[in-house]
N, C-alpha and C positions, 0 to 999 in steps of 0.2 A: 404251556407246550411251545416248542420252537416253531416259528412261523413257517419255516421250510418243511417241517414235518406235517404241519397243517395242510400245506399245499399238496404234498405228495398223497396224503390220505384223500383229499378232495378230488384230485385227478383220478384216483383209483375208483372212488364212488361214482364219478361221472362216467367212467368207462363201463362200469357195471350197469349203470342206469341206461346207457345207450344199448347195451346188450339185452337188458331186460325189456326195454321198449320195443326193440326190433322183434324179439321173440314173442312179445305180447301181441303185437299187430298180426304177426304171421299166424298165431294160434287163434286169435279172436276173429279176425277179418279174412283169414285165409289168403293173405296177400303174398306176393313174391318177396324174396329177401330184399331186393333193391328198393321196392316200394315201401316196405316196412322200415328199412333203415332211413330212407329219405324222410318219411313222415316223422320218425323219431327225432331226427336232427332239426327239422323246421319247428317241431313242437318245443323241444328244449331251447332252441334259439329264439323262440317267440318272434319270428320274423313276419308272421301274418300271411303266409302264402295259403292258397286254397288246398284243401285236403286232396290227396292223391285219388282217393275214391270216397264215395259216400260212406259215412260211418254208421254202424248200428248203435243202438242205445248202450250196449255194453262197451263198445268201442269209444263212444263219447265220454263215458265215465272213466274209462282207462286213460283217455287223453287228458282229462282234467287233472287226474291224479299225477300223471306224468309231468304236466305243466307246473303244478305246485311244487313237486319235489325237485324238478329240474331247475326252476328259477331259484329255489333255495340253495341248491348246490352251486350253481353258477355264481350267485351272489357271494357265497362263501369263498369261492375261488378268487373272485375279483378282490375281495377284502384281504385275503391272504397275500396276494400279489402286491397290493397297495401297502400292506404292513411291512413286507420285506423291503420294498423300495424306500419307503419312508424311514424305517428304522435304520437302514443302511446309510442313507444320506445323513440322518441325525447323528449316528455314531461317528461317521467320518468328520462331520463338522465339529462335534464335541471333542473328538480326539485331537483334531487340529488345534482347537482353542486351548486344550490342555497343554499341548506341546509348546504353543506360543507363549503361554504363561510361564512355563518352565524355562524357556529361553530368556524371557524378560527378567527372571530372577537371577540369572547367571551374572557373575562378576569374577574378574581375574581368570577368565577362561580362555580357551584357545578356539579359534575358528579354522576349521579345515575345509579348504575349498577343493572339491573333487574327491570322489570315492572310487578311484580306480585301484589298480594293484598296489600302488604305493600308499594311497590314501587309506585303504583298508588295513594295511600293516601298521600305519601310524595310529589308527583308531584302536587296534588291538593292543598296542603297547601302552597307549594312554589309559585305556580301560584297566589294564593290568596294574598300572601305577596309580590308579584312582585320580587321574587328572580330569578336571571338568572341561568338556569340549562340545562343540556343535558342528555338524557337517552341513555344508552348503552344496547342494547338488541340483543341477537343472534337468537331469534325465529322470523321467517318470519311472522307467524300468529299474534304474538303479535305486530310486527312492524306495521301491518295494523291498529290495535287498537290505536297505538300512532298517526298514521296519522289522524284517526278520531277525536282524542282528540285535535289535533293541537299542540302537544308537540314537541319541537326540539329533534331529536333523530338520532341515527346512528346504523346500524346493524353490529354486530361484537362480538367477544369473548373478554370479559373484562379482561381475564387472560393474554392476549397477549400485549406486549409492544406497538406494532404498533397501536392497537385499542385505547388504552388510550392516546397515543400521538396525534392521530387524534381528540380525544375528547378534546384536549387542556389541558392536565394534568399539563403541565409546567406552565401554567398561571392560573390554577384553584385555588380556595380558599379551596375547600374541596371535598371529595369523600365519597359517601355512598354506601356501598356494601350490597345489600339486596336480593341476589339470594337465591334460596331455599336450595342449597347445602352448608354445612359448609366448605367442602373441597375447593370448588370454592371461597368462601369468603376469606379463608386463602390465596389462590393463588393470588386473586385480591389485597388483602391488601399488600402482599409481593411485587407484581409488582408495585403497586402505590407508596409504600414507597421508592422503589429503584429509581423510576423515579423522584420523588419530595420529598426530605427529610423533607421539611417544610409543607407539605400538612396535613390538618386536616382530619383524616379518621375515619368514623363512620361505624361500621360493625354489621351485624345481627348475633346473635348466636341462633342456634336451639337446638343443643344437649348439654347435661350437660358436662361441662369441655372444650367445644370448645372456651369459652370466654378467657381462659388462652392462648390457641394457637393463637388466633386472636391478643391478646395484644403482644405476643412475635413476631408476624409477623409485628407489627408496628401500630396497630389500637390505636388511641387516646382514643376511647370510644367504648364499646361493649354493645349492647342492646339485651335482649332476649324478644321478643314479648310475649312468653308464660308465662314467669315469671311476666311481667308487667300486662298482661291480667288477670292472676290468682289473683295477688295481688289487682288489681283494683276491681275485682268482690267481693273479700272477704271484702275489705274496704267499698264497697257499702252496705254491710249488717251491718258491725260493726260501721261504721261512715258515714252514708248516706249524712248528711248535709255537712260534710267536703268535700266529693267527689263532691257533687253538686257545692260547691263553687269553687273548683279547675277547674271543667269543664267549669264553667262560665268565670273564670279568664283567662284560657289558650285556650279556644275554639275560633276559628276564626268566628264562626257564631254569637257570642254575641258581640254587638256593644256598650253596655252601660258600660262595665267594662273589662279591660284587664290588664294582667300582662306582663311586658316587661323588657328588660335589656338595659341599656344605659351606654356606656363607656365614661369615662371622658378623653378627649384628653389632652396631655401634655401641649398644648398651651392654654388650657381653663383658663378663669379668676377665675374659682372656684377651681382650683388645689391648695391645701393648706388650703382651708376653712374647717369649721366644718359644720355639717348639719344645725345647728341653724343659723349660720352666713350666710350661703348660701341663706337662705330664700326660698328654693325650695317649701316647703309646703305652704308658704304664697303666693308665686308667681303663682304656678300652681295648687295646691290642691292635688298633688299626695302623696301617702304614700310610704316612703322608708322602705321596709320590709327586706332588706339585702344589704350588700356590699361585693362583691368579690374583695379582694385586688389583686394588680398586681402580688404578689408572690404566689397567689393561695388560700390563706386562706379565708374562707367564714365567714362573721360576720352577724349573724341573729339578727333582731330587734335592730339595732344599736341605741345607746343613742344620745342625742342631741349634745354632744360634740365630737362625732366621727369625725375624720378627713378624708377629701376626698383628695386623691392624684391622680396625673396623671396616667392613666392606670387602675385605679379602675373601676369596673363595678357596677352600681347601679341596684338593683332589685326593680322595682317600681310597684305600683298598683294604677290604676286610670282610668279615662275616656280617650278614645283615643285622643281626642283633647288636653287634659292636658299633656299626654305623649309626643305628638308631640311638644308641646310648650316647655317642659323641654328639649327634645332632641335638639331643635334649640337653646335654651338658653346656654346649656353647651358647644355647639360647637363654640360659638362666642369667638373670642380672646379678651384680656383685652383692646385692643384699641377701641373696639366698644363703641359708645356713650351710648347705653342702659346699658351696663355692668358698665360703669363709674358711671352712675346715680345710679345704684343698689348698687355699693360700697359706694357711698356717703350716701345713705339712711341707710345702715346697719353698716357702719364704719364712722360716722360723725366726729370723732376725727383724722382721718388719713389725 
């Protein structure tokens, strides 16, 4: 049985016992209500005070029974309280240890510092896209919300080395600092860059000019939600259809059309091909709207003879199933029989 239910039953029995004891003394000894209640309380409490009045033989027997039953009930109540407190502490400790072990096992994950309005939205998107992440939050109240959401998290100050180390920064793929204070974002960025020089760091900028400081601190990219929000609102008036298209292509709620990025591995059979010879459009139906070269240059609306090289990232637009098919296709090595057949169809003279 649940310890809380045990406690409720015990308290009910105790209340009934006090009522029965008071009524018993009033009936047996003909005492006033207050005297009978007082005698019942000191008897059940075993405090050793003198009787209110001299007891008759029947009253003495009644008192002995009341003591035995009362001590048993009180002992049961104390035991239930101890069980609730002990089990609660144990469960919290065990739960925390389980979470810490899960965090230790993470690799190539993202660390999200801060679970405010922006942090919660990032967590929602990451969860929808099945990206591994852990949230670092120093507010105990906010940590309760994280428990309710079921997000992997840890309580601590993200500006401290030990906190980020516990979050697995050495094995992390990226860190996103979205606390409300720009000063803290700078400190978090500095700390993270010092612990992992290869880490990708995305930081939030709130005040004008703080983006420069964040980049100096080591952030790879700085985003200002206020600038983005203001620009998006203005564009919704100036170019509403364009904004609608972007929302459809980039939103996780729309399942009919998505914009995605696919990196060409060095071992891919399509490294060295052109867009037309790769047959991507014919095979999958996706539209290649851009190519980000391995050296960082972005090529928009690439022509059919644009060359694809290992390390390049394709910016594609299409149905989710087509994007998954393309991702699977470019990941296959040249030894794959499907790729060999593809090469024969598009390069019959080789």
